[in-house]
ZAZALO-412389 format. One line per field, with one value per atom (N, C-alpha, C): chain; atom name; x, z, y. Coordinates in Angstrom, 3 decimals, m for minus. Each point is the difference from the previous one (the first is absolute). Example, Ala and Ser with C-alpha at 12.3 -4.5 7.8 and 13.67 -1.06 7.14 Angstrom:
2
chain: [A:A:A:A:A:A] .
atom: [N:CA:C:N:CA:C] .
x: [13.190:m0.890:0.900:m0.350:0.820:m0.770] .
z: [7.800:0.000:0.000:m0.720:0.060:0.730] .
y: [m5.690:1.190:1.200:1.050:1.190:1.090] .
end
This chain:
229
chain: [A:A:A:A:A:A:A:A:A:A:A:A:A:A:A:A:A:A:A:A:A:A:A:A:A:A:A:A:A:A:A:A:A:A:A:A:A:A:A:A:A:A:A:A:A:A:A:A:A:A:A:A:A:A:A:A:A:A:A:A:A:A:A:A:A:A:A:A:A:A:A:A:A:A:A:A:A:A:A:A:A:A:A:A:A:A:A:A:A:A:A:A:A:A:A:A:A:A:A:A:A:A:A:A:A:A:A:A:A:A:A:A:A:A:A:A:A:A:A:A:A:A:A:A:A:A:A:A:A:A:A:A:A:A:A:A:A:A:A:A:A:A:A:A:A:A:A:A:A:A:A:A:A:A:A:A:A:A:A:A:A:A:A:A:A:A:A:A:A:A:A:A:A:A:A:A:A:A:A:A:A:A:A:A:A:A:A:A:A:A:A:A:A:A:A:A:A:A:A:A:A:A:A:A:A:A:A:A:A:A:A:A:A:A:A:A:A:A:A:A:A:A:A:A:A:A:A:A:A:A:A:A:A:A:A:A:A:A:A:A:A:A:A:A:A:A:A:A:A:A:A:A:A:A:A:A:A:A:A:A:A:A:A:A:A:A:A:A:A:A:A:A:A:A:A:A:A:A:A:A:A:A:A:A:A:A:A:A:A:A:A:A:A:A:A:A:A:A:A:A:A:A:A:A:A:A:A:A:A:A:A:A:A:A:A:A:A:A:A:A:A:A:A:A:A:A:A:A:A:A:A:A:A:A:A:A:A:A:A:A:A:A:A:A:A:A:A:A:A:A:A:A:A:A:A:A:A:A:A:A:A:A:A:A:A:A:A:A:A:A:A:A:A:A:A:A:A:A:A:A:A:A:A:A:A:A:A:A:A:A:A:A:A:A:A:A:A:A:A:A:A:A:A:A:A:A:A:A:A:A:A:A:A:A:A:A:A:A:A:A:A:A:A:A:A:A:A:A:A:A:A:A:A:A:A:A:A:A:A:A:A:A:A:A:A:A:A:A:A:A:A:A:A:A:A:A:A:A:A:A:A:A:A:A:A:A:A:A:A:A:A:A:A:A:A:A:A:A:A:A:A:A:A:A:A:A:A:A:A:A:A:A:A:A:A:A:A:A:A:A:A:A:A:A:A:A:A:A:A:A:A:A:A:A:A:A:A:A:A:A:A:A:A:A:A:A:A:A:A:A:A:A:A:A:A:A:A:A:A:A:A:A:A:A:A:A:A:A:A:A:A:A:A:A:A:A:A:A:A:A:A:A:A:A:A:A:A:A:A:A:A:A:A:A:A:A:A:A:A:A:A:A:A:A:A:A:A:A:A:A:A:A:A:A:A:A:A:A:A:A:A:A:A:A:A:A:A:A:A:A:A:A:A:A:A:A:A:A:A:A:A:A:A:A:A:A:A:A:A:A:A:A:A:A:A:A:A:A:A:A:A:A:A:A:A:A:A:A:A:A:A:A:A:A:A:A:A:A:A:A:A:A:A:A:A:A:A:A:A:A:A:A:A:A:A:A:A:A:A:A:A:A:A:A:A:A:A] .
atom: [N:CA:C:N:CA:C:N:CA:C:N:CA:C:N:CA:C:N:CA:C:N:CA:C:N:CA:C:N:CA:C:N:CA:C:N:CA:C:N:CA:C:N:CA:C:N:CA:C:N:CA:C:N:CA:C:N:CA:C:N:CA:C:N:CA:C:N:CA:C:N:CA:C:N:CA:C:N:CA:C:N:CA:C:N:CA:C:N:CA:C:N:CA:C:N:CA:C:N:CA:C:N:CA:C:N:CA:C:N:CA:C:N:CA:C:N:CA:C:N:CA:C:N:CA:C:N:CA:C:N:CA:C:N:CA:C:N:CA:C:N:CA:C:N:CA:C:N:CA:C:N:CA:C:N:CA:C:N:CA:C:N:CA:C:N:CA:C:N:CA:C:N:CA:C:N:CA:C:N:CA:C:N:CA:C:N:CA:C:N:CA:C:N:CA:C:N:CA:C:N:CA:C:N:CA:C:N:CA:C:N:CA:C:N:CA:C:N:CA:C:N:CA:C:N:CA:C:N:CA:C:N:CA:C:N:CA:C:N:CA:C:N:CA:C:N:CA:C:N:CA:C:N:CA:C:N:CA:C:N:CA:C:N:CA:C:N:CA:C:N:CA:C:N:CA:C:N:CA:C:N:CA:C:N:CA:C:N:CA:C:N:CA:C:N:CA:C:N:CA:C:N:CA:C:N:CA:C:N:CA:C:N:CA:C:N:CA:C:N:CA:C:N:CA:C:N:CA:C:N:CA:C:N:CA:C:N:CA:C:N:CA:C:N:CA:C:N:CA:C:N:CA:C:N:CA:C:N:CA:C:N:CA:C:N:CA:C:N:CA:C:N:CA:C:N:CA:C:N:CA:C:N:CA:C:N:CA:C:N:CA:C:N:CA:C:N:CA:C:N:CA:C:N:CA:C:N:CA:C:N:CA:C:N:CA:C:N:CA:C:N:CA:C:N:CA:C:N:CA:C:N:CA:C:N:CA:C:N:CA:C:N:CA:C:N:CA:C:N:CA:C:N:CA:C:N:CA:C:N:CA:C:N:CA:C:N:CA:C:N:CA:C:N:CA:C:N:CA:C:N:CA:C:N:CA:C:N:CA:C:N:CA:C:N:CA:C:N:CA:C:N:CA:C:N:CA:C:N:CA:C:N:CA:C:N:CA:C:N:CA:C:N:CA:C:N:CA:C:N:CA:C:N:CA:C:N:CA:C:N:CA:C:N:CA:C:N:CA:C:N:CA:C:N:CA:C:N:CA:C:N:CA:C:N:CA:C:N:CA:C:N:CA:C:N:CA:C:N:CA:C:N:CA:C:N:CA:C:N:CA:C:N:CA:C:N:CA:C:N:CA:C:N:CA:C:N:CA:C:N:CA:C:N:CA:C:N:CA:C:N:CA:C:N:CA:C:N:CA:C:N:CA:C:N:CA:C:N:CA:C:N:CA:C:N:CA:C:N:CA:C:N:CA:C:N:CA:C:N:CA:C:N:CA:C:N:CA:C:N:CA:C:N:CA:C:N:CA:C:N:CA:C:N:CA:C:N:CA:C:N:CA:C:N:CA:C:N:CA:C:N:CA:C:N:CA:C:N:CA:C:N:CA:C:N:CA:C:N:CA:C:N:CA:C:N:CA:C:N:CA:C:N:CA:C:N:CA:C:N:CA:C:N:CA:C:N:CA:C:N:CA:C:N:CA:C:N:CA:C:N:CA:C:N:CA:C:N:CA:C:N:CA:C:N:CA:C:N:CA:C:N:CA:C:N:CA:C:N:CA:C:N:CA:C:N:CA:C:N:CA:C] .
x: [m19.024:0.600:0.412:m0.246:0.117:1.405:0.501:0.841:m0.107:0.840:m0.338:1.142:0.071:1.207:0.634:1.282:0.841:m0.471:m0.181:m0.670:0.990:1.106:0.691:0.581:m0.290:0.647:m0.193:0.465:m0.261:1.473:1.267:1.206:0.867:1.143:1.057:1.159:1.170:1.381:0.797:0.542:0.324:1.760:0.806:1.284:0.425:0.667:0.552:1.634:0.845:1.550:0.794:1.133:1.118:0.864:0.847:0.955:1.403:0.918:1.428:m0.084:0.492:m0.036:0.836:1.032:0.779:m0.850:m1.048:m0.753:m1.468:m0.116:m1.387:m0.622:0.843:m0.540:m0.042:0.797:0.128:m1.461:m0.315:m1.046:m1.314:m0.083:m1.157:m0.276:1.174:m0.084:m0.522:0.446:m0.330:m1.322:m0.561:m1.226:m1.038:0.210:m0.953:0.104:1.087:0.257:m0.151:0.462:0.204:m1.068:0.097:m0.780:m1.563:m0.419:m1.405:m0.598:0.455:m0.357:m0.165:1.006:m0.008:m0.969:m0.021:m0.880:m1.459:m0.498:m1.359:m0.368:0.756:m0.208:m0.446:0.293:m0.409:m1.332:m0.726:m1.321:m0.552:m0.986:m0.691:0.583:1.174:0.581:m0.876:m0.779:m0.758:0.831:0.675:1.008:1.104:0.814:1.214:0.140:0.270:0.230:1.154:0.849:1.224:m0.244:0.606:m0.027:1.346:0.205:1.432:m0.511:0.722:m0.353:0.416:m1.121:m0.077:0.527:m0.435:0.576:m0.275:0.999:m0.234:0.894:0.035:0.973:m0.517:0.353:1.037:m0.359:1.141:m0.191:m0.962:m0.376:m0.684:m1.021:m1.105:m1.128:m0.728:m0.223:m0.817:m1.140:m1.223:m1.072:m0.592:m0.335:m0.445:m1.580:m1.007:m1.223:m0.198:m0.591:m0.231:m1.477:m0.297:m1.374:m0.375:1.129:m0.141:1.449:0.363:1.250:0.692:m0.969:0.510:0.666:m0.082:0.979:1.421:0.440:1.464:0.112:m0.850:0.265:0.156:m0.431:m0.107:1.431:m0.216:1.204:1.039:m0.661:0.863:0.645:m0.604:0.599:1.056:m0.022:0.945:1.152:m0.207:1.103:0.649:m0.554:0.735:0.875:m0.396:0.908:1.180:m0.051:1.055:0.890:m0.503:0.903:m0.063:0.653:m0.191:0.914:m0.401:0.710:1.394:0.748:1.317:0.018:m0.918:m0.060:m0.412:m1.036:m0.522:1.257:0.945:1.297:0.849:0.035:0.804:m0.336:m1.394:m0.506:m0.166:m0.487:m0.639:1.125:1.227:0.850:0.076:m0.638:m0.002:m1.055:m0.908:m1.382:0.602:m0.680:0.342:m1.319:m0.254:m0.888:m1.139:m0.172:m1.303:m1.022:m1.188:m1.192:m0.954:m0.398:m0.693:m1.373:m1.174:m1.137:m0.941:m0.659:m1.190:m1.116:m1.086:m1.018:m1.311:m1.098:m1.322:m0.620:m0.919:m0.817:m1.132:0.072:m1.122:m1.085:0.660:m1.038:0.552:m0.963:0.617:m1.487:0.452:m0.771:0.388:m0.894:0.243:0.557:0.607:0.588:0.969:0.785:0.677:1.785:0.952:1.178:0.487:0.652:0.244:1.314:0.381:1.209:1.164:m0.573:0.835:m0.700:0.667:m0.546:0.578:m0.633:0.750:m0.320:1.042:0.002:0.313:m0.867:0.131:0.213:0.824:0.203:0.707:0.229:0.364:1.636:0.590:1.520:0.102:1.191:0.224:m0.922:m0.742:m0.808:m1.186:m0.441:m0.838:m1.637:m0.745:m1.433:m0.588:m1.008:m0.884:m1.045:m0.402:m0.783:m1.465:m0.556:m1.330:m0.840:m0.742:m1.164:0.675:1.236:0.401:m0.545:0.224:m0.405:m1.491:m1.046:m1.396:m0.334:0.661:m0.330:0.543:0.883:0.562:m1.033:m0.508:m0.952:m1.420:m0.084:m1.280:m0.081:1.169:m0.064:1.342:1.164:1.388:m0.087:m0.303:0.355:m1.308:m1.376:m0.808:0.205:0.674:0.378:1.170:0.853:1.019:m0.615:m0.894:m0.749:m0.713:m0.421:m0.628:1.056:1.203:0.951:0.221:0.344:0.398:1.191:m0.069:1.171:0.146:m0.587:0.249:m1.067:0.625:m0.848:m0.252:1.099:m0.370:0.932:m0.381:0.366:m0.031:1.141:m0.178:0.709:m0.557:0.681:0.345:1.291:0.709:0.484:m0.242:0.416:0.591:1.043:0.683:m1.150:0.383:m0.984:0.493:m0.972:0.175:0.951:1.004:1.108:1.048:0.022:1.021:0.812:m0.252:0.644:1.534:0.472:1.558:0.366:1.121:0.579:0.456:m1.056:m0.261:1.060:0.762:0.634:1.630:0.064:1.597:0.804:m0.966:0.768:0.085:m0.211:0.274:1.246:0.406:1.149:m0.214:m0.916:m0.038:0.407:m0.990:0.200:1.401:0.854:1.094:1.070:m0.339:0.943:m0.177:m0.845:m0.031:0.981:0.579:0.997:m0.478:m1.303:m0.625:m1.429:m0.566:m1.464:m0.859:m1.029:m1.106:m0.704:m0.382:m0.842:m1.432:m0.962:m1.463:m0.722:m1.137:m1.005:m1.222:m0.619:m1.306:m1.214:0.093:m1.192:0.670:m0.641:0.285:m1.594:0.198:m1.062:0.552:m0.839:0.804:m1.191:0.413:m0.972:0.581:m0.848:m0.001:m0.275:0.365:m0.177:0.269:m0.546:0.299:1.544:m0.105:1.366:0.232:1.356:0.642:m0.664:m0.123:m0.329:m1.546:m0.791:m1.337:m0.039:1.121:0.138:0.450:0.906:0.524:m1.027:m0.977:m0.997:m1.065:m0.361:m0.829:0.506:1.055:0.725:0.047:0.327:m0.168:m1.366:m0.994:m1.327:m0.649:0.013:m0.820:1.030:1.113:0.690:1.413:m0.177:1.229:0.821:1.289:0.940:m0.107:0.161:m0.055:m1.379:m1.031:m1.316:m0.086:0.541:0.144:0.949:1.240:0.808:m0.490:m0.554:m0.748:m1.067:m0.894:m0.874:0.514:1.103:0.613:0.794:0.521:0.829:1.279:0.461:1.314:0.673:1.439:0.467:m0.136:m0.154:m0.230:0.953:0.310:0.816:m0.834:m0.012:m0.658:0.602:m0.095:0.678:m0.818:0.504:m0.696:0.600:m0.662:0.680:m0.615:0.613:m0.481:m0.177:m0.797:m0.176:1.261:0.736:0.730:m0.332:m0.618:m0.114:m0.933:m0.990:m0.776:m0.191:m0.348:0.173:m1.230] .
z: [m17.184:1.179:m0.368:0.617:m0.150:0.593:m0.684:0.592:1.407:0.632:1.439:0.521:0.659:0.452:1.084:0.152:0.816:1.471:0.669:1.324:1.048:m0.254:1.034:m0.456:m1.135:m0.350:m1.934:m0.215:m1.290:m0.752:0.637:m0.507:0.279:m0.869:0.216:m0.488:0.862:m0.255:m0.355:m1.267:m0.540:m0.072:0.191:m0.113:m0.428:m1.313:m0.435:0.077:0.625:m0.021:0.047:m0.473:0.300:1.204:0.310:1.115:m0.422:0.519:m0.126:0.567:m0.712:0.786:1.228:0.073:1.458:0.977:m0.293:1.019:0.168:m0.606:0.137:1.312:0.867:1.443:0.842:m0.153:0.536:m0.278:m1.357:m0.603:0.432:0.146:0.481:1.670:0.606:1.409:0.209:m0.646:0.007:m0.213:m1.185:m0.507:1.121:0.478:1.076:1.212:0.540:1.302:0.195:m1.056:m0.178:m0.742:m1.131:m1.292:0.091:m0.232:0.317:1.210:1.309:1.097:m0.110:m0.557:0.059:m1.138:m1.218:m0.782:0.248:0.476:0.290:1.323:0.483:1.277:m0.624:m1.074:m0.400:m0.486:0.189:m0.301:m1.310:0.139:m1.481:m0.601:0.775:m0.668:1.101:m0.611:0.476:0.278:m1.019:0.325:m0.982:0.223:m1.172:0.011:m1.302:m0.140:m0.926:0.215:m0.633:m0.853:m1.238:m0.765:m0.724:m0.282:m0.810:m1.238:m1.076:m1.248:m0.074:m0.770:m0.175:m1.553:m0.786:m1.461:m0.362:m0.986:m0.379:1.200:m0.332:0.584:0.226:0.858:0.918:1.114:0.875:0.909:1.287:0.095:1.178:m0.201:0.720:m0.266:1.314:0.121:1.465:m0.641:0.775:m0.211:1.160:0.156:1.082:m0.434:0.873:m0.198:0.712:m0.701:0.736:m0.008:0.792:m0.048:m1.323:m0.565:m1.326:m0.407:m1.182:m0.576:0.833:0.490:0.765:1.356:0.188:1.355:m0.428:m1.183:m0.512:m0.241:0.382:0.075:1.222:1.256:1.179:0.505:0.854:0.555:0.608:0.672:0.970:m0.997:m0.839:m1.100:m0.803:m0.362:m0.748:0.771:1.249:1.142:0.183:m0.089:0.083:m1.255:m1.067:m1.246:0.078:0.762:m0.094:1.418:0.905:1.235:0.183:m0.983:0.114:1.023:0.713:1.127:m0.350:0.806:m0.201:m0.689:0.193:m0.608:m1.625:m0.221:m1.298:m0.716:0.647:m0.691:m0.252:0.724:m0.291:m1.191:m0.147:m0.998:m1.338:0.112:m1.346:m1.153:0.175:m1.156:m0.427:0.658:m0.423:m1.188:m0.122:m0.674:m1.587:m0.584:m1.674:m0.689:m1.157:m0.988:0.636:0.497:1.127:m0.953:0.399:m0.712:1.247:m0.155:1.168:m0.565:0.251:m0.333:0.996:0.152:0.835:m0.797:0.268:m0.845:0.822:m0.780:0.350:m0.304:0.668:m0.547:m0.799:m1.296:m0.815:0.006:0.260:m0.102:0.962:0.889:0.828:0.173:m0.281:0.078:1.261:0.882:0.871:1.245:0.990:1.195:0.416:1.231:0.435:m0.893:0.986:m0.372:m0.655:m1.007:m0.462:0.309:0.260:0.057:m1.142:m0.988:m1.318:m0.668:m0.868:m0.762:m1.304:m0.944:m1.276:m0.196:m0.617:m0.358:m1.486:m0.830:m1.395:m0.050:m0.832:m0.135:m1.291:m0.804:m1.027:m0.101:m0.996:m0.120:m0.378:0.528:m0.731:0.480:1.246:0.244:m0.973:m0.648:m1.114:0.425:m0.402:0.275:m0.817:0.522:m0.511:m1.237:m1.051:m0.977:0.774:m0.763:0.529:0.278:1.183:0.226:0.442:0.234:0.629:1.231:0.979:1.434:m0.138:m0.366:0.260:m0.911:m0.978:m0.672:0.886:0.650:1.001:1.177:0.350:1.085:m0.359:m1.160:m0.618:0.037:m0.787:m0.283:0.792:m0.164:0.488:1.295:0.798:1.356:0.793:m0.581:0.723:m0.680:m1.197:m0.250:0.882:0.502:0.830:1.461:0.367:1.322:m0.002:m1.228:0.069:0.087:m0.184:0.014:1.376:0.165:1.209:0.540:1.347:0.517:0.197:m0.888:m0.376:1.079:0.688:1.128:m0.062:m0.940:m0.104:m1.352:m0.504:m1.264:0.333:m0.298:m0.100:m1.435:m0.353:m0.895:0.592:m0.069:0.517:m0.957:m0.019:m0.716:0.834:m0.713:0.803:0.352:1.357:0.326:m0.497:m0.365:m0.456:0.781:m0.477:0.842:0.249:m0.070:0.452:m1.377:m1.166:m1.111:0.014:0.562:0.309:1.171:m0.043:1.283:1.105:0.791:0.923:1.196:m0.025:1.266:m0.443:m1.372:m0.350:0.114:0.161:0.199:1.702:0.630:1.441:0.442:1.368:0.647:m0.111:0.251:m0.012:m1.324:m1.114:m1.363:m0.568:0.454:m0.570:0.620:0.936:0.589:m1.182:m0.668:m1.108:m0.916:m0.644:m1.139:m1.069:m0.325:m1.278:0.550:m0.858:0.351:m0.412:0.869:m0.215:m1.338:m0.692:m1.037:0.407:m0.692:0.375:m1.153:0.409:m0.901:0.105:m1.156:0.162:0.153:0.073:0.560:0.325:0.675:0.303:0.476:m0.393:0.516:1.007:1.081:1.214:0.222:m0.301:0.329:0.991:1.141:1.163:m0.259:0.320:0.335:1.082:0.246:1.176:m0.583:m1.216:m0.194:m1.685:0.015:m1.183:m1.443:0.215:m1.280:m0.281:0.918:m0.125:m0.759:0.442:m0.485:m1.513:m0.135:m1.370:m0.941:0.425:m0.792:m0.265:0.955:m0.070:m1.162:0.112:m1.091:m1.402:m0.197:m1.311:m0.343:0.779:m0.601:m0.145:0.926:0.001:m0.716:0.209:m0.601:m0.681:m1.103:m0.665:m0.113:m0.071:m0.125:m1.286:m1.252:m1.354:0.056:0.399:m0.265:0.729:1.324:0.886:m0.573:m0.497:m0.581:m1.372:m0.780:m1.141:0.460:0.997:0.347:0.646:0.861:0.550:m0.827:m1.164:m1.145:0.524:1.088:0.215:0.521:0.108:0.742:1.452:0.416:1.535:0.668:1.325:0.909:1.119:0.109:0.923:0.992:1.137:1.222:0.876:0.602:0.786:1.566:1.021:1.178:1.057:0.929:1.077:1.438:0.827:1.101:0.930:0.641:0.909:1.577:0.037:1.420:m0.388:1.161:m0.083:1.416:0.041:0.909:0.121] .
y: [m4.633:0.527:1.403:1.236:1.129:0.481:1.152:0.769:0.753:0.162:0.893:0.528:1.162:0.642:m1.222:0.527:m0.817:0.176:m1.180:0.163:0.519:0.155:0.810:1.342:0.332:1.499:0.143:0.988:0.270:0.312:m0.162:0.211:m1.159:m0.143:m1.108:0.803:m0.370:0.589:m1.501:m0.087:m1.292:0.117:m0.709:0.071:m1.525:0.117:m1.318:0.349:m0.991:0.073:m1.047:0.072:m0.860:0.441:m0.844:0.470:m0.590:0.628:m0.667:m1.318:m1.066:m1.344:m0.055:0.643:0.024:0.542:0.790:0.923:m0.682:m1.173:m0.716:0.000:m0.518:m0.335:1.424:0.591:1.456:0.731:m0.084:0.728:m0.529:m1.287:m0.512:0.128:m0.026:0.306:1.546:0.891:1.336:0.114:m0.553:0.200:m0.485:m1.068:m0.764:0.835:0.429:0.390:1.537:0.695:1.557:0.629:m0.268:0.772:m0.111:m1.298:m0.122:0.535:m0.326:0.684:1.449:0.503:1.539:0.546:m0.441:0.207:m0.067:m1.187:m0.309:0.968:0.478:0.951:1.449:0.384:1.271:0.065:1.346:0.309:m0.516:m0.730:m0.323:m1.486:m0.507:m1.401:m0.845:m0.958:m1.228:m1.222:m0.280:m1.170:0.072:m1.022:m0.042:m1.733:m0.424:m1.510:m0.140:m0.945:m0.458:m1.242:m0.009:m1.313:m0.158:m1.259:m0.354:m0.830:0.504:m0.678:m1.396:m0.726:m1.548:m0.001:1.050:0.042:1.539:0.419:1.262:0.768:1.528:0.621:1.326:1.213:m0.295:m1.080:m0.224:m1.132:0.172:1.302:0.316:0.777:0.258:0.774:0.228:1.527:0.399:0.790:m0.454:0.799:0.536:1.472:0.398:0.671:m0.320:0.447:1.371:0.878:1.327:0.304:1.039:0.360:0.794:0.655:0.798:0.160:0.250:0.400:1.184:0.884:1.156:m0.276:m1.312:m0.323:0.370:m0.275:0.206:1.369:0.871:1.566:0.471:m0.942:0.530:0.867:0.824:0.699:m1.007:m1.038:m0.883:m0.886:m0.597:m0.912:0.810:1.172:0.903:0.018:0.532:0.214:m1.301:m1.409:m1.149:m0.181:0.439:m0.059:0.812:1.072:0.897:m0.201:m0.952:m0.385:m1.406:m0.870:m1.245:m0.547:m1.239:m0.619:m0.399:m0.114:m0.733:m1.311:m0.746:m1.314:0.474:0.798:0.298:0.545:1.003:0.391:m1.070:m1.122:m0.965:m1.039:0.040:m1.221:0.732:1.153:0.721:m0.122:0.133:m0.151:m1.412:m1.019:m1.486:m0.083:0.953:m0.260:0.267:m1.186:m0.056:m0.203:0.630:m0.251:0.429:1.050:0.296:0.788:m0.570:0.633:0.540:1.141:0.332:0.970:m0.462:0.978:0.146:1.100:0.356:m0.110:m1.068:m0.448:0.448:0.429:m0.440:m1.230:m0.341:m1.246:0.059:m0.234:0.346:m1.072:m1.135:m1.358:m0.868:m0.608:m1.179:m1.120:m1.269:m0.891:m0.803:m0.767:m0.794:0.779:m0.916:0.703:m0.993:0.480:m0.905:0.060:m0.437:m0.177:m1.498:m0.185:m1.395:m0.198:m1.406:m0.322:0.160:0.027:0.204:1.212:0.735:1.208:m0.244:0.538:0.196:1.624:0.491:1.490:0.225:0.659:0.362:1.492:0.312:1.510:0.041:1.241:0.413:0.004:m0.627:0.136:1.528:0.582:1.342:1.086:m0.197:1.079:0.551:m0.827:0.218:m0.021:1.107:0.196:m1.098:m0.583:m0.923:0.487:m0.682:0.519:0.480:0.761:0.685:m1.115:0.010:m0.857:m1.474:m0.136:m1.416:m0.071:0.791:m0.158:m0.296:0.940:m0.537:m1.258:m0.409:m1.115:m1.154:0.066:m1.263:0.052:1.132:m0.243:m0.602:0.229:m0.512:m1.547:m0.709:m1.256:m0.465:0.051:m0.600:m0.186:0.956:m0.147:m0.787:0.047:m0.857:m1.406:m0.291:m1.304:m0.630:0.845:m0.342:m0.355:0.809:m0.222:m1.438:m0.454:m1.264:m0.980:0.170:m1.139:m0.485:m1.199:m0.497:0.469:0.534:0.614:1.269:0.741:1.555:0.601:0.837:0.866:1.443:0.680:1.335:0.322:1.032:0.678:1.618:0.450:1.444:0.634:1.098:0.615:1.676:0.291:1.195:0.948:1.188:0.964:1.119:0.535:1.163:0.981:0.577:0.846:1.459:0.836:1.281:0.871:0.531:0.800:m0.911:m1.132:m1.127:m0.556:0.652:m0.767:m0.147:1.054:m0.105:m0.883:m0.572:m0.608:1.070:m0.046:1.122:0.054:m1.212:m0.311:0.291:0.024:0.105:1.216:0.971:1.421:0.202:m0.968:0.183:m0.438:m0.006:m0.389:m1.345:m0.747:m1.580:m0.392:0.664:m0.444:0.258:0.913:0.377:m1.125:m0.778:m0.995:m1.197:m0.197:m1.178:0.357:m0.992:0.044:0.812:m0.376:0.614:0.554:0.866:0.477:m1.095:m0.059:m1.056:0.360:m1.251:0.128:0.081:0.109:m0.069:m0.991:m0.195:m0.682:0.427:0.424:0.663:m0.912:m1.153:m0.998:m1.226:m0.894:m1.152:m0.993:m1.169:m1.062:m0.912:m0.024:m0.869:m1.085:m1.227:m1.253:m0.718:m0.182:m0.925:m1.437:m0.876:m1.274:m1.005:m1.255:m0.798:m0.845:m0.424:m0.866:0.410:m0.206:0.314:m0.609:m1.347:m0.851:0.455:0.481:0.607:1.362:0.688:1.337:0.144:m0.785:m0.442:m0.370:m1.037:m0.448:1.115:0.788:1.007:1.016:0.311:0.979:m0.586:m1.380:m0.465:m0.170:m0.106:m0.020:1.275:0.939:1.014:1.258:0.121:1.129:m0.572:m0.717:m0.454:1.085:m0.213:1.326:0.528:m0.809:0.504:1.027:m0.534:0.610:1.254:0.033:1.161:1.039:m0.406:0.907:0.771:m0.826:0.503:1.162:m0.410:0.691:1.338:m0.081:1.158:0.935:m0.662:0.852:0.177:m0.663:0.152:m1.336:m0.058:m1.130:0.018:m1.351:0.027:m0.667:0.213:m0.451:m0.748:m1.221:m0.851:m0.700:0.076:m0.729:m0.698:m1.113:m0.745:0.179:0.158:0.350:m0.738:m0.550:m0.621:1.060:m0.294:1.088:m0.316:0.828:m0.020:0.340:1.470:0.551:1.089:0.219:1.266:0.400:1.414:0.683:1.165] .
end
């Protein structure tokens, strides 16, 4: 199976975050009814989808497919960051341990959206060893796609010009208690069932072998699908 471009675009905005426990219900209502509809209406945004952690952290993850990373530079989107809604102003201070990165899709195998996903990214924002991504595309990713239940694999790297947390210095970003961290790359694997996903990871990309190959400590999370728009 060969790698191919994402069928719906070439960029991904990824956000991992915790929220203050007392604000959890309000946070989810705001995300579903206010924030996702607003964001996905912006030019260049193709969809938004939300996940909740089964294991690992932070507790929540949101992924937006975009036509290209340049959607995050569009004037309308940047204006939204400077003029957050009343709901956004209320919720943003509840965000904790937030990581936000604007990615390009370097490799994608398969298609569709799985009910569960695994995310693999570096601890402490470390860049992977040279050759890590191409070697995965040559061997590990096809091996994952041969496993039962796995439907898609993506390797994402920070888009040129977006290495910094580009939303932190906006009105919206300033509402969060701490600036967002970033991650230079991420692997996202979609599957139909949690047990099949775990079995596939153990078979095709054992954690220790992957860590040794990347040359950095890894942060691995399992997430279940919540909502898409």
